[in-house]
Structures are given as C-alpha cells and as structure tokens.
C-alpha positions as CSV (number, residue, x, y, z in Angstrom):
1,X,147.6,126.3,96.4
2,X,145.9,128.1,93.9
3,X,144.1,131.6,94.9
4,X,140.7,128.8,93.8
5,X,141.6,126.1,96.2
6,X,142.3,128.3,99.4
7,X,139.1,130.2,98.6
8,X,137.5,126.5,98.9
9,X,139.2,125.9,101.7
10,X,137.5,129.0,103.6
11,X,134.9,128.4,102.3
12,X,134.7,125.0,104.4
13,X,136.4,126.0,107.3
14,X,133.3,128.6,107.5
15,X,130.4,126.2,107.2
16,X,132.0,123.4,109.0
17,X,129.7,123.7,111.7
18,X,126.8,124.6,110.0
19,X,127.3,121.3,107.5
20,X,128.0,119.2,110.9
21,X,124.5,120.1,111.9
22,X,122.6,118.5,109.4
23,X,121.1,114.5,110.1
24,X,119.6,112.2,107.5
25,X,116.2,110.9,108.7
26,X,114.9,107.1,107.1
27,X,112.0,106.6,109.1
28,X,110.2,106.5,106.4
29,X,111.8,104.5,104.1
30,X,112.0,101.9,107.3
31,X,108.5,102.3,107.9
32,X,107.8,101.8,104.0
33,X,109.9,98.0,103.8
34,X,108.1,97.1,107.2
35,X,104.7,97.5,105.7
36,X,105.8,96.5,101.6
37,X,107.3,93.1,103.4
38,X,103.9,92.6,104.7
39,X,102.1,93.1,102.0
40,X,104.3,90.8,99.6
41,X,103.9,88.1,101.8
42,X,100.1,88.3,101.5
43,X,99.6,89.8,104.9
44,X,97.1,92.3,105.8
45,X,98.7,95.7,107.4
46,X,97.4,96.4,110.8
47,X,95.7,99.9,111.6
48,X,98.6,100.4,113.8
49,X,100.8,99.8,111.5
50,X,99.8,102.1,109.0
51,X,99.5,104.7,112.2
52,X,103.2,104.4,112.3
53,X,103.8,104.7,108.9
54,X,101.7,107.8,108.7
55,X,103.7,109.5,111.2
56,X,107.0,108.5,110.2
57,X,109.2,111.9,109.5
58,X,108.6,112.2,105.5
59,X,105.3,111.1,105.3
60,X,103.9,113.4,107.8
61,X,105.1,116.3,105.8
62,X,102.5,115.2,103.1
63,X,98.5,116.5,102.2
64,X,96.1,113.7,103.7
65,X,94.9,113.2,99.5
66,X,98.4,112.3,99.4
67,X,98.4,109.7,101.6
68,X,95.6,108.6,100.3
69,X,97.3,108.1,97.0
70,X,100.3,106.9,98.3
71,X,98.8,104.0,100.2
72,X,96.8,102.8,97.7
73,X,99.3,103.4,95.3
74,X,101.6,101.0,97.6
75,X,98.3,98.3,98.0
76,X,98.5,97.4,94.3
77,X,102.3,97.7,93.5
78,X,102.8,95.1,96.5
79,X,99.5,92.9,97.0
80,X,98.3,90.2,95.3
81,X,95.1,90.7,94.3
82,X,95.5,94.0,91.7
83,X,96.1,93.1,88.7
84,X,92.7,94.9,86.9
85,X,93.7,98.3,88.9
86,X,97.5,98.2,88.3
87,X,96.1,97.7,84.3
88,X,94.1,100.6,84.7
89,X,96.5,102.8,86.4
90,X,99.5,102.0,83.8
91,X,96.9,102.6,81.3
92,X,96.0,106.6,82.2
93,X,97.3,108.3,79.3
94,X,99.7,111.3,78.3
95,X,96.5,113.8,78.5
96,X,95.0,112.4,81.5
97,X,98.2,113.0,83.2
98,X,98.2,116.5,81.8
99,X,95.0,117.5,83.2
100,X,94.4,115.5,86.2
101,X,97.0,116.1,89.2
102,X,95.3,113.0,90.8
103,X,95.7,110.5,87.7
104,X,99.4,112.1,87.1
105,X,100.4,111.1,90.9
106,X,98.8,108.0,91.1
107,X,100.7,107.0,87.9
108,X,104.1,108.1,88.7
109,X,104.3,106.7,92.6
110,X,102.5,103.1,91.1
111,X,105.5,103.2,88.3
112,X,107.7,104.0,91.1
113,X,106.3,101.6,93.4
114,X,106.6,98.3,90.7
115,X,110.3,99.8,90.1
116,X,111.3,99.1,94.0
117,X,109.3,96.2,94.0
118,X,111.6,94.9,91.1
119,X,115.2,95.5,93.2
120,X,113.7,95.3,96.5
121,X,116.7,93.6,97.7
122,X,119.4,96.0,96.3
123,X,117.3,98.9,97.9
124,X,117.0,97.1,100.6
125,X,121.2,96.9,101.3
126,X,121.6,100.6,99.5
127,X,119.9,101.8,102.8
128,X,121.8,99.9,104.9
129,X,125.0,100.9,103.7
130,X,125.3,103.7,102.1
131,X,126.3,107.2,104.0
132,X,123.2,109.0,103.8
133,X,124.9,111.9,106.2
134,X,128.0,112.4,104.2
135,X,125.6,112.9,101.1
136,X,123.9,115.8,103.2
137,X,127.4,116.9,104.0
138,X,128.4,117.1,100.3
139,X,125.1,118.5,99.2
140,X,125.9,121.8,101.6
141,X,129.3,122.2,99.8
142,X,127.4,122.2,96.4
143,X,125.3,125.1,97.2
144,X,128.6,127.2,98.6
145,X,130.2,126.8,95.4
146,X,126.9,127.0,93.3
147,X,125.8,130.3,95.4
148,X,129.7,131.4,94.5
149,X,130.1,132.6,97.7
150,X,129.8,131.3,101.8
151,X,126.3,131.2,103.2
152,X,125.7,133.1,106.7
153,X,127.1,130.5,108.9
154,X,123.8,131.0,111.6
155,X,122.0,129.2,109.2
156,X,120.5,125.7,110.1
157,X,119.4,123.6,107.3
158,X,116.6,121.6,107.3
159,X,116.8,117.8,107.9
160,X,116.0,115.3,105.2
161,X,114.1,112.9,105.2
162,X,114.3,110.0,103.3
163,X,111.0,108.3,101.5
164,X,109.5,106.5,98.9
165,X,107.0,108.3,96.8
166,X,107.4,109.3,92.9
167,X,111.4,110.0,91.6
168,X,111.4,113.3,93.1
169,X,111.8,116.0,96.1
170,X,110.3,118.6,98.1
171,X,111.2,120.8,100.9
172,X,108.4,120.4,103.9
173,X,107.6,122.7,106.5
174,X,109.9,120.2,109.0
175,X,112.3,119.2,106.6
176,X,113.3,118.1,103.1
177,X,112.3,115.1,101.8
178,X,113.5,113.0,99.2
179,X,112.4,110.2,97.2
180,X,115.4,107.2,98.2
181,X,114.3,105.1,94.9
182,X,116.0,108.5,92.9
183,X,118.6,108.4,94.7
184,X,119.8,105.0,94.6
185,X,119.2,105.3,90.6
186,X,122.0,108.6,90.1
187,X,125.1,109.2,90.1
188,X,127.2,110.4,93.5
189,X,127.5,114.1,91.2
190,X,123.5,113.5,90.4
191,X,122.7,113.0,93.8
192,X,124.7,115.9,95.9
193,X,123.0,118.1,93.0
194,X,119.5,117.1,93.3
195,X,120.0,117.6,96.6
196,X,121.7,121.2,96.9
197,X,118.8,122.4,94.4
198,X,116.7,121.2,97.7
199,X,119.3,122.9,99.6
200,X,119.0,125.8,97.5
201,X,115.1,126.3,98.1
202,X,115.6,125.5,102.1
203,X,118.8,128.8,102.2
204,X,116.6,131.1,99.7
205,X,113.5,130.9,102.4
206,X,115.8,132.6,104.6
207,X,115.3,135.5,102.2
208,X,111.7,135.2,101.5
209,X,108.8,137.2,103.7
210,X,106.1,134.3,104.2
211,X,103.4,136.9,103.4
212,X,104.2,137.4,99.9
213,X,103.1,133.8,99.6
214,X,99.7,134.4,100.2
215,X,99.8,136.2,96.8
216,X,98.8,134.2,95.1
217,X,100.2,136.2,92.0
218,X,103.3,137.0,93.7
219,X,103.6,133.3,95.0
220,X,103.6,131.8,90.9
221,X,106.3,134.9,90.0
222,X,108.5,133.7,93.4
223,X,108.4,130.2,92.8
224,X,109.3,131.2,89.0
225,X,113.3,132.7,90.0
226,X,112.9,129.9,93.0
227,X,112.7,127.3,90.5
228,X,114.7,128.4,87.9
229,X,117.7,129.2,89.6
230,X,117.7,125.8,91.6
231,X,117.4,123.9,88.2
232,X,120.7,125.6,87.0
233,X,122.5,123.4,90.2
234,X,121.5,119.8,88.7
235,X,119.2,120.2,85.3
236,X,122.3,122.4,83.6
237,X,122.1,119.9,80.6
238,X,118.4,120.0,79.9
239,X,115.7,118.8,80.8
240,X,115.6,115.7,77.9
241,X,118.5,114.7,79.2
242,X,117.7,115.0,82.6
243,X,114.4,113.0,83.2
244,X,115.6,110.1,80.4
245,X,118.6,109.7,82.8
246,X,116.1,109.6,85.6
247,X,114.2,106.8,83.6
248,X,111.2,109.0,83.8
249,X,108.2,108.0,81.9
250,X,108.6,109.0,78.1
251,X,105.0,111.0,78.0
252,X,106.7,113.0,81.2
253,X,109.9,113.8,79.5
254,X,108.1,114.7,76.5
255,X,105.7,117.4,78.8
256,X,108.8,119.0,80.8
257,X,110.3,119.6,77.6
258,X,107.2,120.8,75.7
259,X,106.6,123.0,78.7
260,X,110.0,124.6,78.6
261,X,110.0,125.0,75.0
262,X,106.7,127.3,75.5
263,X,108.2,128.8,78.2
264,X,107.9,132.2,76.7
265,X,104.1,132.1,75.9
266,X,103.4,130.9,78.9
267,X,105.5,134.1,80.4
268,X,103.3,136.3,78.6
269,X,100.2,134.8,80.1
270,X,101.2,135.0,83.4
271,X,101.8,139.0,82.4
272,X,98.6,139.6,81.2
273,X,96.3,137.6,84.0
274,X,98.9,139.6,87.1
275,X,97.6,142.9,85.1
276,X,93.9,142.3,84.7
277,X,94.2,140.7,88.9
278,X,96.2,144.1,89.4
279,X,93.5,146.3,88.0
280,X,90.6,144.1,89.9
281,X,89.2,142.6,86.0
282,X,89.6,139.8,87.6
283,X,88.8,138.4,91.1
284,X,91.1,136.2,93.4
285,X,89.5,132.7,92.7
286,X,89.0,133.3,88.9
287,X,92.8,134.0,88.6
288,X,93.6,131.0,91.1
289,X,91.5,129.1,88.1
290,X,93.3,130.1,85.6
291,X,97.4,130.7,86.5
292,X,96.8,126.3,86.9
293,X,96.2,126.4,83.1
294,X,100.0,127.6,82.7
295,X,101.8,127.9,86.3
296,X,103.0,123.7,85.8
297,X,105.0,122.3,88.2
298,X,105.6,124.5,90.4
299,X,107.0,127.3,87.7
300,X,110.2,125.4,86.9
301,X,110.2,125.3,82.9
302,X,109.4,129.2,82.9
303,X,111.8,129.8,85.7
304,X,114.9,127.1,84.2
305,X,114.2,129.2,80.4
306,X,114.6,132.5,81.9
307,X,117.5,131.2,84.0
308,X,119.2,129.8,81.3
309,X,118.8,133.2,78.8
310,X,120.1,135.3,82.0
311,X,123.5,133.1,82.0
312,X,123.8,132.6,78.3
313,X,124.6,136.6,78.3
314,X,126.9,136.9,81.2
315,X,125.0,137.9,84.0
316,X,125.1,134.9,86.4
317,X,126.8,136.9,89.2
318,X,124.3,139.4,88.9
319,X,121.3,136.8,89.0
320,X,123.1,135.4,92.3
321,X,123.7,137.9,93.9
322,X,120.0,138.8,93.7
323,X,119.0,135.6,94.4
324,X,116.2,136.0,96.4
325,X,115.0,139.1,94.9
326,X,112.0,138.3,92.0
327,X,111.8,142.1,90.3
328,X,116.1,142.0,89.7
329,X,115.2,138.9,88.3
330,X,112.8,139.4,85.9
331,X,114.9,142.4,85.4
332,X,117.5,140.2,84.7
333,X,115.7,138.4,81.9
334,X,114.0,141.4,80.3
335,X,117.8,142.6,79.9
336,X,118.9,139.0,78.5
337,X,115.7,139.1,76.4
338,X,116.6,142.1,74.6
339,X,119.6,140.9,73.6
340,X,118.6,138.1,72.4
341,X,115.2,138.8,70.5
342,X,113.0,137.3,72.8
343,X,109.4,137.8,74.6
344,X,110.0,141.1,77.2
345,X,108.1,141.7,80.1
346,X,106.4,144.9,79.6
347,X,106.9,148.2,81.9
348,X,103.6,148.2,82.8
349,X,104.6,144.5,84.7
350,X,107.8,145.6,85.9
351,X,106.5,148.2,87.6
352,X,103.7,146.6,89.4
353,X,106.1,143.5,90.5
354,X,108.3,146.1,91.4
355,X,106.2,147.6,94.2
356,X,104.4,144.2,95.2
357,X,108.2,143.0,95.4
358,X,109.0,146.4,97.7
359,X,106.0,145.2,99.8
360,X,106.9,142.2,101.1
361,X,110.9,142.2,100.8
362,X,113.1,144.2,102.5
363,X,117.0,145.0,101.2
364,X,118.9,142.6,101.9
365,X,122.9,141.2,101.0
366,X,123.7,138.3,101.0
367,X,126.7,137.2,103.4
368,X,129.9,137.7,100.7
369,X,133.1,137.0,101.7
C-alpha cells in the first residue's frame, strides 16, 4: 500500500462516524411531485396540500418571497391555462435578469420546471432508485481530500434536503438544499463535487463568528473567500465549461464569464467602497445600495478569480491552511497578483481588513494530522 493510499484510508476511518451520521431528505421532492401531478391532471391544489409543500424540509428553508415565486412558476409550468404568462417570462431579457433579481429567479425557475416536465417520469424513477445517502457520504470524503487534511471528527454536517427550484444549491439554517434536477443532469463525479462544494460552506461556518456577517462589508469580503475556494472543488475548469455542461441558459453562461473577467475591477470597487465606509464618508444604507451593484452571485466570480490566481503561483496549501480567514486569503491574493502584474489591494485596505478580521475571528488551527 502506498503512503498516499494509507493516508486516504486513515482519513476515511477517522471520519466514518461523522459521515455515517448524515442523511438525505427528499420530502420536498415528494411534495413537488404531488402538487405537479394534480396540476398536470387539471386539478386544483388545495390550501392544505400547499401547506404541506411549504413546510417540507427543503422549501421551509426559503423566504416567503422566494416561495411565492416558486409556487407561481409551478402553476405556470404545469398548469394548462398559462401560455401567455409562460411566454412573457421566457421572453425576459439578459439585461432584465441582470438588473432585477425577481425576474432572474422567475425565469431560471420556470426554465427548470419546464425541463422537469419534459423529463417527469425519468426524474420520478431517479428519485425512487438513486442512492442519495451514498452520494452524501462520497461528497464528505471528497471534501476531506480537497482540504488535504482530516476534518474535525466531532463536527456534524447538516442534512441534505433535495427540492426543485433552479439549477443550484444553498446552505440553509437547518440543512443543505440541492435542486434534484441539477443532480439528475450531472455525472456521478460532478454530483459528488457539487455537494462537496456545499459541504465546504457548511464546514467553514464552524470557524466563523456569526457576528461578522452583520457587518455588510465584512460579509462581502468573507463570502468572496468562501465561494472562491469552494468553486475550486466543482468549477475548476472554468465557468464557461461548468455552466454550459450544466445546461444553463446561454445568457447566464455569458453573465458568469463576464463577471469573472471583470473581477479585478469589482475587487477595486469593493476596496474603494470599504475605505469610504471606514472613513464615514458613506452611510450604511448607501453602502448597502452600492455593494449590490458589483457583489453578484454572493461573490462567486470575484472569489474564484482570486483563488485561481493564488493556486496558479503555488500557494494552494497556504490558502487551504487558512480557509476560514479572509485576511490571509486576501494577503495571498496580493502576493499572487504582484507576481502576475494584476490589480493589488492597497496597504490601507489590508490594514483595515486585518483589524476587521481580528475583531471577529479568534486564531484557530485547522485539525491537521
């Protein structure tokens, strides 16, 4: 047995109790099929049935506004008298989606639901026969190897809730929520990587002081690191290939690629806004209004750009050793940027970030063995 295989076996054994504790919940998927089966037959869905839908494990993690959009798009996609509304939503333009999050969510959800309708029986069969608990276990092991060290064996990952919304996933308060159609479309390796990405967020949260997220600038800075490193797990070949292979709308693929390519400009905007806020030159409300103009998709494109530069110059291990500390991530990016003649963050910003990070983070050591 090679040293690499031995280490892998030790990691697996050290974490077997942790991985065995995880569960996959498909209650929301089942409620979705109940509701849509009735709509496809031309029947009305009772208030009681919608209540069961709302309270299922995945959907109850969402805000009311999101739930209203979801139920509306389900009616449009599976009802029989919504042709005009369906055509109207499908005609939403790239610019409209770029500027209006509600329009974006409506179109993404409707496109996903129409695709689900086209593959309805196959998805039902997939739900009945696929081993979701095995996927959860494989994803946790994938995270172990990505971080290049064992995890805290006392940590309990959140359960995984599957539902149907858009081709994405999220970490909710009580569980990780994944779109089943997304998992259905992927290869097994892609499924494992995607879920490992979400488990990274879940595990990283162990090291984050929740008070840090109450500060808007700090939240953005932290989310950029969080999403950037996580994207290395499942999007390492780039946004163009990832979102195209996923079957994403062409205009969405174009948007993600554009945001990645303009990451340096957006990082500079984040720096400048941070400094204005630190000097009391802008109010908290105005700062919040400005940050949404460039802090898109929770910071994924900016963070992924930074992470790619960090690993391209050989700092991957250093980045993973401090995967929970924003100051260390931004410092490593600056070192990489200097080597590659890219935009570098100012000393003033880095000093501000250091003080901000020290206020909310206590020095922690990742469990290394």
